[in-house]
N, C-alpha and C positions, 0 to 999 in steps of 0.2 A: 406519194405522187412523184414519179421520175420523168423529167423532161429529157428527151433524147433526140439525136439526129442520126438517121440511118440512110445507107446507100453508098454508092461509089464516091471516091474523093471528088469534091467539086460539084456533086449532084445530090447531096444529102437532103432529106426532107424531115420536117419536125414531127415528132410523135410524143405522146404521153403514155406512160405505162402506169396503170392503176390496178392493184389486186391481180397482177399477172396478165392483164389484158391490155393490148396496145390500141391506141386510138390515133387517128390522123389529125394533126393540128393545122393542116393547110386551110381549112375553112376559117381559121382564126388568124394565122400568120404564115407568110411564106418561109420564115426561118426563125430560129431562136437567136436573137442578136440584141444589141443595146437598145434599139428602138422598141422592140417587143418588151424587154424588161422595164424600161422607163415608162412605157405606156400601160403599166399595171397588167401586163399580159398574163402573169401567173394567176391573178385573181380571175381573169376572164376565162382561163382554162378550167379553173375550179367551178365556175358557174356553168360552163358547158358540160362538164362531167356530171354535175348535179342534175342538169336538165336532160341529160342523155341525148344530146344533139350531135355528138362527134361519131363519125363512122369508125368501126373497128377495122384494123389492118393486121396482116400477118407479117411480122418482122423476123421470123425465125431464122431465115437464111441470109439476112441482110447484114452487111458490114455495119459496125457501130462507129460512127464518127465522133469527133469532139462534140460535147453537148451544147456548145455555143459556136457561132461563126468566129472567124479570126478576130481576136480582141484588139482594142485600141492599144493596150499595153499589157505586158506580163511583168508584174512587180514581184520580186523575190526577196525573201527574208532569210538571211544566213545565220547559222548557229543559234537557232531559237529553241533548242533543247540542250540543257546543261551537259548531259552525258555525251551528246554529239560534239559539243564544243571541246570537251575534254579529250575525246578520241582524235580530234583534229589538232590537238596540241595547243589549244587557245583557252583563254579565260572566258567565262560567260560574258557577253556584251552588256554594257550598261545602258545602251540605247540600241534600237533595232539596226542591224546591218542590212543595207539595201543594195541589191544589184538588179540587173534587168536581163530578160531573155527577149529576143526578137519575136514578134507575133507569129512569124512563119515557122517557128520551131514547133508550134502546136499541131499535133496529129491525133488520130483516133486512138482509143485505148488498147486496141489489138493490132495496130499497125507495126510493121517492122521498125526497129531502131537501127540506124546506120552507125557503125563504128567509123569515126573519121579517119581519113588517110593519115598515116603517121602516128596514130593513137596507140598508146600502150597502157593508158590509165582511164578507161571509160568506166564510169561508176553509176550506180542506181541510187535513187532517193525517193521513197514514198513520202508524199506530203498531202495535207489537207489544203485544198484550193478554195479560196473565197471568190465568188463572182459578184461584182458590184451591180446593183440594180437601179441606183439613183445617184445622180451627180453629187460627189462629196467634196466640199471646199471649205476649209477652215471650220471644221466641226467643233462644237463647243466642249464636248466631253466624249469619252469612250462610250458612254451609254447611248449617246445620240447616233453612234455608228450603226446600231442595229437597224435603224430605219433605212439604211443605204445598202444593206446586204440582200441580194436576191436569193442566194442559196450557196450550196457547197457541192464540190465534186472532188475527184481524186486526180492528183498530179504525180507523175514520175519526173522529177527534176533531174534528168540525166545530165551528167557532168563529165568533162575530160579534165582530170586533175593536173596533168602536166601543163596543159594550156591555161588552166585556171590559176595555178599557183606558182609555176616555175617559169612560164613564158608569157606572163600576163602583163608585166609592167606595172603591177600593183592593182589592177582591176580584175574582178572575177569573170566578167561577162565573156571574155574570150574563150573560156572553157565551158560556157553555158549555151552558146548560140549556134552550135552545129545543127545541121538539118536533122529533123525528127527528134530533137532533144527535149520535147515536152509532150509526151502522151497525156491526154486529158480525157476524163470521163470514167465510166460510160454515161453517167446521168448527172443532170443538175437537179439536186433535191432542194426544195424550198427551205429557206432559213428557219421558218417556224416549225419545221418538222425535224430539226436536227439540234442536238445538244453538242455544240461545237467544242465545249470544254471537256467532253467525256467520250471520246471516240478512240477505238483501238485501231492502230495502224500496223500493218505487217508487210513484209516482203520476203520473197524466196528467189533463189537463183538455181536453176536446174533442179527444182524440187526441194532444195535444202534451205532451211530457215535462215534468215538474215536479220531483219528488223522486227521488233515486237515491242510496242510502246503505246502510250495513250496521249491524247492532246491535253490531259491534265498536267503533263510535264512541260508544256509550253512555258518559256520564259516570259514572252509577251503574248497576251491573249489576243484573240481575233479582234475583239472590239477595240482594244488599245492600238493594234496595228492600223486599223482603218482610220481611227482618229489621228494617230501620229502621221500617217502618210498624207492626210488631208491638210496638215499644217505646212507641208513643203511642196505639195503638188495637188493637182485637181484629178480626182478619180472619176472616170467616165463610166456610164452604164455598159456592161459587157466586159470591163476590165477584169483581169484575173490577178489574184494575189496568192502566190505560193508561200505558205506560212512557215516553212522550215522542215527539216527531217530529223528523226531521232537517230540514236546510235545504231551501228550495225552495217555500215557501208564499207566498201573496200579501202577507202582512205584510212581506216583504222589500222590497217596492216594485218588484220586477222583473217581477211578473205582475199582471194585473187580478184583482179580486175576482170571486166567483161571482155569477151572476144566473140568473133563471129561464130554462130551456132548455139550460143548460150540462150537460155530462156529465162526471162525475168517476169515474175508475177508480183503484183502489189494489190493490197485490199485495204479498205477502211469499212468497218462495220456500219451497216445501214446505207452505205453509198455505193457498194458494189466492188468489182474487181477488174483488174487489167491483166493482160498477158502479151508480152512482146518477145519476138525472136530477134536476136542480134544478127545483123548482116553487114558485110564489109561495104563501105561506101565505094 
């Protein structure tokens, strides 16, 4: 079951795709947001699919938007794959590295990505994204975190490395918050349908392979991250957690940085794929 939002920016409507057929979710909810997730919306969608009460819709020619509305927060974990930490010139962290992206960086999975003015080091990062479904505050253990995860989707944590590392003043978010820097989607897949610890992540630039790894190489697991963040902050329904990227980015020095006209593709098995064209801001 894939929950999606389709249509023009700002006018997306919710649908669910099951066995290749799309169904309108507007009889259940006006949108896929924190209220829908917190209100057991996914279970309601499953009941409606089982009862056959949702109308079919044709989404073939419609734009795919981010699978949730603008989140309350986009939490990001840095250097969460050992090989990526090494290619970044850093030791694997002993505790999760946290930074933020502004919610307005979130765009659809196929929307253009804008190269910022003055940028020479725009980079790609395929990541597993966690979507929170239930308020998480001071969870007792990582195992308890599973009750608070609505599902998973794909994030491209686009970064400007000069802004992030050389002109940052010590904080990463300056290189993470440029407009369009968080393509998300195409679908929100319910947590109980995903083995988050065994997913293959890949990326390509202009058709050439870049990243190819699995979430089995995560330093900090999804459950641990949700538990850990709940000790220092309150996670709200609809929040997104970008869980880190594997090796194979331009920061490694092995590949050129992105420029206008380049095409980036990212995929995670079972969750779908994205495709963005780079354009000058």
